[in-house]
Backbone bond lengths (Angstrom), bond angles and torsions (degrees), N, CA, C in turn:
res aa  C-N    CA-C-N  psi(-1)  N-CA   C-N-CA  omega(-1)  CA-C   N-CA-C  phi
1 M - - - 1.453 - - 1.515 109.08 -
2 L 1.302 116.28 141.65 1.456 121.24 -174.69 1.517 114.40 -87.91
3 R 1.324 117.68 -23.52 1.457 121.12 -173.27 1.526 111.21 -58.95
4 N 1.338 116.10 135.99 1.458 123.69 -179.93 1.525 111.45 52.87
5 S 1.326 114.13 55.45 1.452 122.50 179.87 1.526 108.52 -125.38
6 L 1.310 115.65 -167.04 1.464 119.75 175.39 1.527 111.59 -74.06
7 I 1.337 115.72 -9.40 1.450 120.13 -177.12 1.530 111.22 -104.22
8 I 1.319 116.50 -50.95 1.470 122.15 -175.10 1.522 110.07 -125.81
9 N 1.319 114.20 142.26 1.465 119.99 176.04 1.520 108.87 -133.71
10 T 1.324 115.73 145.50 1.461 120.60 171.91 1.517 108.14 -129.52
11 S 1.298 115.07 135.11 1.457 121.71 178.17 1.520 107.53 -153.14
12 S 1.310 115.92 136.75 1.465 118.95 178.43 1.525 111.34 -62.48
13 E 1.312 116.94 -18.46 1.466 121.59 -179.57 1.529 112.92 -87.21
14 I 1.323 117.24 -10.59 1.470 121.10 -179.98 1.516 108.23 -120.15
15 M 1.312 116.70 114.06 1.460 123.10 177.73 1.528 111.91 54.06
16 G 1.333 116.89 32.89 1.459 121.48 176.15 1.522 114.98 62.55
17 G 1.330 116.74 24.83 1.464 120.34 178.59 1.516 114.29 92.97
18 T 1.322 117.11 1.43 1.464 120.82 176.17 1.525 108.72 -62.75
19 P 1.336 118.88 135.54 1.468 119.67 176.33 1.531 110.57 -61.89
20 V 1.321 115.38 124.77 1.464 121.90 179.95 1.519 109.07 -125.34
21 F 1.319 115.69 161.22 1.460 119.63 171.45 1.526 107.70 -65.63
22 T 1.321 116.07 134.24 1.458 121.65 -177.05 1.524 111.11 -53.56
23 N 1.314 115.17 138.42 1.470 124.62 -179.89 1.524 113.30 66.41
24 T 1.346 116.48 22.00 1.462 121.28 175.83 1.528 108.07 -137.96
25 R 1.321 114.99 178.97 1.460 121.51 170.92 1.530 108.99 -116.73
26 V 1.316 116.20 23.81 1.466 122.21 -177.26 1.527 109.65 -92.93
27 P 1.336 117.56 114.28 1.460 119.75 178.80 1.531 111.97 -63.00
28 V 1.316 115.73 139.41 1.458 121.61 176.89 1.534 109.74 -58.84
29 Q 1.327 116.25 -36.94 1.463 120.68 -179.67 1.522 111.64 -56.10
30 T 1.315 117.00 -30.47 1.464 120.54 -179.18 1.522 110.86 -61.67
31 L 1.327 117.84 -39.17 1.471 120.61 176.85 1.524 109.76 -60.45
32 F 1.332 116.76 -48.03 1.459 119.81 -178.92 1.522 111.56 -64.56
33 D 1.326 117.25 -34.69 1.465 120.68 175.93 1.526 110.78 -63.46
34 Y 1.318 116.69 -42.51 1.467 121.12 177.48 1.523 110.40 -60.77
35 L 1.323 116.80 -49.10 1.458 120.79 -177.57 1.524 110.99 -64.61
36 K 1.313 116.94 -40.37 1.470 121.47 178.77 1.524 110.64 -62.09
37 A 1.324 116.97 -34.26 1.460 122.02 -179.72 1.531 112.65 -80.39
38 G 1.340 117.03 2.09 1.460 120.42 178.79 1.513 114.51 87.56
39 K 1.313 116.46 7.75 1.467 120.29 178.27 1.528 109.24 -80.37
40 S 1.302 115.39 160.20 1.466 120.48 -179.01 1.526 111.06 -94.12
41 I 1.307 114.92 167.24 1.467 120.39 173.87 1.524 109.31 -59.63
42 D 1.331 117.09 -40.05 1.466 119.98 178.75 1.526 111.41 -61.60
43 D 1.337 117.37 -38.98 1.470 120.28 176.38 1.527 110.02 -59.89
44 F 1.334 115.47 -45.61 1.462 120.19 179.29 1.525 110.59 -60.95
45 L 1.318 117.26 -48.25 1.472 120.91 -178.40 1.522 111.52 -63.87
46 D 1.323 117.38 -35.06 1.468 120.10 176.16 1.525 111.16 -63.20
47 G 1.323 115.91 -37.39 1.457 120.30 -178.90 1.518 113.82 -79.85
48 F 1.336 116.34 -22.07 1.466 121.35 -175.89 1.534 109.56 -135.55
49 P 1.329 116.12 73.70 1.465 119.96 -174.08 1.530 115.29 -66.13
50 T 1.328 118.14 -10.86 1.469 119.03 177.33 1.525 111.76 -78.35
51 V 1.326 117.41 -14.26 1.463 121.87 176.31 1.522 108.03 -91.47
52 T 1.313 116.88 136.05 1.469 120.14 179.99 1.530 110.60 -93.58
53 R 1.307 114.76 155.28 1.464 120.58 175.03 1.526 109.81 -58.69
54 E 1.317 116.91 -38.15 1.459 120.87 -179.91 1.527 111.22 -61.43
55 Q 1.338 117.07 -39.36 1.465 120.15 177.72 1.532 110.76 -63.82
56 V 1.318 116.59 -43.97 1.468 120.67 -179.28 1.528 110.09 -63.06
57 I 1.324 117.00 -48.27 1.465 120.74 -178.85 1.529 110.11 -63.15
58 A 1.311 117.26 -41.86 1.469 120.52 179.68 1.527 110.65 -64.45
59 L 1.329 117.39 -41.04 1.467 120.79 178.05 1.520 110.52 -62.01
60 L 1.315 117.15 -47.90 1.466 120.37 -179.18 1.527 111.12 -64.14
61 F 1.315 117.23 -38.83 1.467 121.25 177.58 1.526 110.33 -62.50
62 E 1.330 116.64 -47.83 1.465 120.39 -179.06 1.520 111.51 -65.30
63 A 1.321 117.83 -40.39 1.462 120.92 177.73 1.529 109.71 -62.67
64 H 1.314 116.49 -41.89 1.467 121.60 177.30 1.518 110.38 -61.30
65 Q 1.327 116.82 -47.36 1.467 120.61 -179.13 1.523 111.23 -61.19
66 Q 1.316 117.16 -43.20 1.459 120.42 -179.70 1.520 111.01 -64.74
67 L 1.330 117.44 -39.14 1.449 120.65 178.47 1.521 110.66 -65.28
68 V 1.311 117.00 -46.89 1.470 121.18 179.95 1.521 110.36 -62.51
69 D 1.322 117.22 -42.70 1.462 120.79 179.86 1.526 111.38 -64.66
70 T 1.324 117.02 -34.77 1.459 121.29 -179.84 1.538 110.87 -70.04
71 V 1.310 116.30 -39.27 1.460 121.37 -177.18 1.524 111.47 -77.88
72 A 1.307 116.53 -33.28 1.482 120.36 -175.06 1.510 113.15 -71.40
């Protein structure tokens, strides 16, 4: 599970409990919104420099793994 990890954190004191990238105030949903709009990971990172490439790649990897595990 990703919640409260090195990738994603949730706290009622940060963005009202919205899942954010750990050590940032950037909602995880924002990454998915960027990708859905056809933007690249680099576009997202340019707009949100407090998020690391490693966090984005780890999030996408974990989301992929969870999806594959659910379907399998």
